[in-house]
C-alpha positions in Angstrom: 127.0 224.8 69.1 123.4 224.5 69.2 121.1 226.7 66.9 117.9 229.1 67.7 115.8 230.3 65.0 113.6 233.3 65.2 110.9 233.5 62.0 109.4 236.2 61.3 105.4 236.1 62.2 102.8 235.1 59.8 99.9 235.6 62.0 97.3 238.1 60.8 98.2 241.6 62.9 101.0 239.8 65.0 103.7 242.7 65.4 106.1 241.3 68.0 109.0 239.2 67.8 110.4 236.3 70.3 114.2 237.7 70.3 115.8 241.1 70.4 119.0 242.2 69.7 119.6 242.3 73.3 118.5 238.9 74.1 120.8 237.6 71.0 123.8 238.8 72.2 123.0 237.3 75.7 122.1 233.6 73.8 125.1 233.9 71.7 127.2 234.6 75.2 125.6 231.7 76.6 126.7 229.5 73.8 124.0 229.3 71.5 124.1 230.1 67.2 121.2 232.6 66.5 119.4 232.6 62.9 117.1 235.4 62.3 114.6 235.4 59.3 115.1 238.7 57.3 112.3 241.4 58.3 111.3 239.5 61.6 111.9 242.7 64.2 110.8 245.4 61.5 106.9 245.6 63.1 109.1 245.9 66.9 111.0 248.8 65.9 114.1 246.0 65.4 116.2 246.1 61.9 117.9 243.2 60.5 121.0 245.3 60.7 120.9 245.5 65.0 120.5 241.8 64.8 123.5 241.4 62.8 125.4 244.0 64.7 124.2 241.4 68.0 126.2 238.8 66.2 122.7 236.9 64.3 122.9 235.5 61.1 120.2 237.0 59.3 118.7 234.5 56.3 116.4 236.0 53.4 114.3 232.9 53.4 112.4 230.9 55.7 113.7 227.3 54.5 117.4 229.0 55.2 116.4 230.4 58.4 115.2 227.1 59.7 117.6 224.3 57.9 120.0 224.2 61.3 117.6 225.0 64.2 117.5 223.1 66.6 115.3 225.1 68.7 112.9 227.6 67.0 111.3 231.0 69.1 108.0 232.2 67.9 105.7 234.5 69.3 102.4 232.6 68.2 102.7 229.1 66.8 104.1 228.3 63.4 102.4 228.2 60.3 101.9 225.1 58.1 104.8 226.5 56.1 107.1 226.8 59.0 106.2 223.5 60.2 107.1 221.8 57.0 110.7 223.5 57.0 111.5 222.4 60.7 114.3 219.7 60.8 113.7 216.2 62.5 113.2 216.4 66.3 113.4 220.2 66.4 112.2 222.3 69.6 109.7 224.8 69.2 108.8 227.2 72.1 105.9 229.7 71.5 102.4 231.0 72.9 100.7 228.1 71.1 97.3 228.5 72.4 96.8 225.0 72.9 93.3 224.9 74.1 92.1 226.5 70.9 94.8 225.9 68.3 94.6 222.1 67.8 95.8 222.1 64.1 99.1 223.6 65.1 99.3 221.2 67.6 98.7 218.2 65.6 100.8 219.8 63.0 103.8 220.1 65.3 103.1 216.6 66.3 102.9 215.0 62.9 106.1 216.8 62.5 107.7 215.2 65.1 109.0 218.7 66.7 108.7 218.7 70.9 107.0 221.8 71.2 106.9 223.8 74.4 103.4 226.3 75.3 104.6 229.0 77.3 101.7 229.9 78.4 101.6 226.2 80.5 105.0 227.5 82.4 104.2 226.9 86.0 103.7 230.0 88.1 106.2 229.2 90.4 109.1 231.0 92.0 111.9 229.7 89.6 109.7 230.0 86.6 108.9 233.7 87.1 111.0 235.0 84.9 109.8 233.1 82.0 106.2 233.9 82.9 104.9 235.2 79.2 101.2 235.3 80.3 102.2 238.1 83.0 104.6 239.9 80.9 102.3 240.2 78.1 99.2 240.9 80.3 100.9 243.8 82.2 101.3 245.4 79.0 97.8 245.1 77.9 96.5 246.3 81.2 98.1 249.2 80.7 97.2 249.8 76.5 93.1 249.4 77.5 93.3 252.0 79.7 95.1 253.9 77.0 92.6 252.2 74.1 89.7 253.2 76.7 90.6 256.5 77.6 91.3 257.6 73.3 87.7 255.9 72.4 86.4 258.4 75.9 85.7 261.2 74.7 86.5 263.6 78.0 89.6 263.6 79.9 90.0 261.4 82.7 91.7 263.9 85.5 89.7 266.4 87.3 90.6 269.8 85.7 90.0 272.9 87.8 90.1 275.4 85.2 88.7 279.6 84.9 85.7 278.6 82.8 84.9 275.6 85.0 85.6 272.2 86.6 86.0 268.9 84.9 85.0 266.3 86.8 87.1 263.2 87.0 86.4 260.0 84.7 85.4 256.7 86.8 87.1 253.7 85.9 86.1 250.1 86.8 88.5 247.2 86.5 87.0 243.5 86.5 89.2 241.2 87.2 92.4 242.0 89.0 95.3 239.9 88.0 98.6 241.1 86.0 96.4 243.1 83.6 93.4 244.5 85.8 96.4 245.9 88.6 98.4 247.6 85.1 95.2 249.1 84.2 94.5 249.9 88.0 97.6 251.8 88.6 97.4 253.5 84.7 93.9 254.9 85.2 95.2 256.1 88.8 98.4 257.4 87.3 95.9 259.2 84.7 93.7 261.1 87.4 90.6 258.8 87.3 88.5 257.9 90.0 89.0 254.0 90.0 86.9 251.1 91.6 87.9 247.3 90.9 86.4 244.1 91.5 87.4 240.4 91.5 86.2 237.0 92.8 89.9 236.3 94.2 89.8 237.9 98.3 93.5 238.2 98.2 93.3 240.7 95.5 91.3 243.6 97.8 94.6 244.5 99.6 96.4 244.7 96.2 93.5 246.9 94.9 93.5 249.5 98.0 97.3 249.4 98.0 97.0 250.8 94.3 94.5 253.4 95.8 91.5 252.2 93.9 88.1 250.9 95.9 87.5 247.4 96.0 83.6 245.9 95.3 82.5 242.5 95.6 80.2 240.4 97.4 82.6 239.1 100.4 80.5 235.7 101.2 81.9 232.1 102.0 82.2 231.0 98.4 84.2 234.6 97.9 86.7 233.7 100.7 87.8 230.2 98.9 87.5 231.5 95.2 91.1 231.0 94.3 93.1 228.0 93.1 96.6 226.6 94.6 98.1 228.5 91.2 96.5 231.8 91.7 93.8 231.6 89.2 90.5 232.5 89.7 88.0 229.6 89.9 84.8 229.3 88.0 81.8 230.7 90.6 78.5 229.1 91.4 75.6 230.7 89.4 74.2 231.8 92.8 77.5 233.7 93.4 77.4 235.2 89.7 73.9 236.3 90.7 74.5 238.1 93.7 77.8 239.7 92.1 75.8 240.6 89.3 73.2 242.6 91.4 75.6 244.8 93.2 77.5 245.5 89.9 74.7 246.6 88.0 74.2 250.0 89.8 77.6 250.3 89.8 78.2 249.5 86.1 75.6 252.3 85.1 77.8 255.1 86.7 81.0 254.2 85.2 82.7 256.1 82.3 85.3 253.3 81.2 84.6 249.5 82.1 87.9 247.5 81.2 87.2 243.7 81.7 90.2 241.0 82.2 89.0 237.8 83.6 90.1 234.6 81.9 89.7 230.8 83.2 92.6 228.4 81.6 90.8 225.9 79.1 87.4 227.6 79.2 85.6 230.5 77.5 85.8 233.6 79.1 83.1 234.2 81.9 80.7 236.3 80.9 81.3 239.7 83.3 78.9 242.2 81.8 75.3 241.7 80.6 73.7 243.3 77.6 71.3 244.9 79.8 74.0 246.5 82.1 75.7 247.8 78.9 72.1 249.3 78.2 72.3 251.1 81.6 75.5 252.9 80.8 75.6 256.7 79.9 76.2 257.4 76.2 79.4 258.2 75.3 80.7 255.2 77.9 83.6 252.8 77.1 84.0 249.0 77.7 87.6 247.1 76.9 87.1 243.4 76.5 90.1 242.0 77.2 89.0 238.8 76.8 87.7 239.2 73.4 89.8 236.2 72.0 88.1 233.5 74.3 84.7 234.6 74.0 84.6 237.9 75.8 83.8 239.1 79.3 81.5 241.4 77.9 77.7 240.4 75.9 78.3 241.8 72.3 81.9 242.5 72.2 83.4 241.5 68.7 86.8 240.1 68.2 88.7 243.1 66.2 85.5 245.4 66.3 84.4 248.4 67.9 80.4 247.9 68.6 78.6 251.6 69.0 75.2 249.8 71.2 72.0 251.6 70.5 72.8 253.7 74.0 75.6 255.5 72.4 78.1 253.4 74.6 81.6 251.3 72.6 82.6 248.3 73.2 86.0 247.9 72.4 87.3 244.2 71.0 91.0 245.0 69.9 93.0 241.9 69.7 96.8 241.5 70.8 96.8 244.8 72.4 100.4 243.9 73.6 101.0 243.8 69.9 100.1 247.5 69.8 103.2 248.1 72.3 105.1 245.9 70.1 108.6 247.1 70.9 108.2 246.6 75.0 106.4 243.5 74.5 108.8 242.0 72.0 111.7 242.8 74.7 109.7 241.6 77.9 108.5 238.3 75.9 112.2 237.7 74.3 113.6 237.7 77.9 111.0 235.1 78.7 112.2 232.9 76.4 115.8 233.5 77.0 115.5 232.5 80.1 113.5 229.1 79.1 116.2 228.6 76.8 118.6 228.1 79.8 116.5 225.1 81.2 117.7 223.1 77.7 121.3 223.2 77.8 123.2 220.6 79.9 126.1 221.8 82.3 128.3 221.6 79.6 126.4 223.7 77.7 125.2 220.8 75.0 121.3 220.7 74.1 120.1 218.2 76.3 117.0 219.3 78.0 115.8 217.4 81.3 112.2 216.4 80.4 111.4 215.8 84.1 112.2 219.3 85.2 108.9 220.6 86.5 108.8 223.7 84.4 109.6 221.4 81.4 107.5 219.1 81.9 104.5 221.5 82.6 105.2 223.1 79.5 105.5 220.0 76.9 102.9 219.7 74.8 104.0 217.7 71.8 106.9 214.6 71.4 107.7 211.6 69.1 104.9 212.2 67.3 102.1 213.0 69.5 100.3 215.5 71.7 101.8 214.6 75.0 100.6 217.1 77.6 97.7 215.3 80.3 94.9 218.8 79.5 95.3 217.9 75.9 95.1 214.3 75.6 92.4 213.2 73.2 
């Protein structure tokens, strides 16, 4: 029987866990044995006793947890001490941040591990249930609105009282992927007046279906600004200038701006300039969801709230899904559980088909080397 191990997350600020009692029970029913490092789920409100009740073996030490592990589930990439404790030929599935975290990839390759970057799971129909980017971005979009509302010194919905009327807050979402759509829906539920923008033409209808107003320069470049995989293309300098001109006046009137734009393997595009930030009202808030990849907002700092000279706040909080760790862990663990089904053959033995399009797309290290074509060299 193949063994899955789940270790305690060791990256600073990471509160999620890669398996929950629910997924442990289902993995065991599917033919796996599951070992959990003691305390792995505590920050996500999943105590050791619940894992044991689900059928997992709970080990007190990292070495004991990984000793027999054929497959290791992680949220973030494993640390050096975890890599050193892997048994030869172990498989690892995690969000490995492969474009930035080269040291972890090289460590996994040197250790002879076959590692899968869950970010590289292709966006095809049969892989939707494994799409960790979507499951976590959905929660990040929700949390971004909550964080922005908390930092904003006023109410979001319009309120009519005997003492007078409170105007509804104006919320602007920049980048309408999974996170942006959830941010729109959440801000609308809280009663804000919501506008949104994106370079992909297909998003206009989605924005309007959620009751928000769409804002973009709709020229020929805009009409062809989406890849076959559904990602935004990087736009030309000319388009960016036209879009910036349109948005400058709009941003100045907003109470909360949430930016969500990411380009795989590239630094996050700058969407809001220092001049645009300076045009905003005192007490207004910008929430930069791309801050871990350099940020969409000029002046954003990872892990910090920057208060500008004009009194606007730029929130650079890292790992927003980790701020709702119970739900984020539950969704991520289900993504991994679905991924694990690809690693067993029809007899239930661990026998990955590395020609499967999902495994092939996600595999980053194997046989002592970094093997993914996007990461070569």
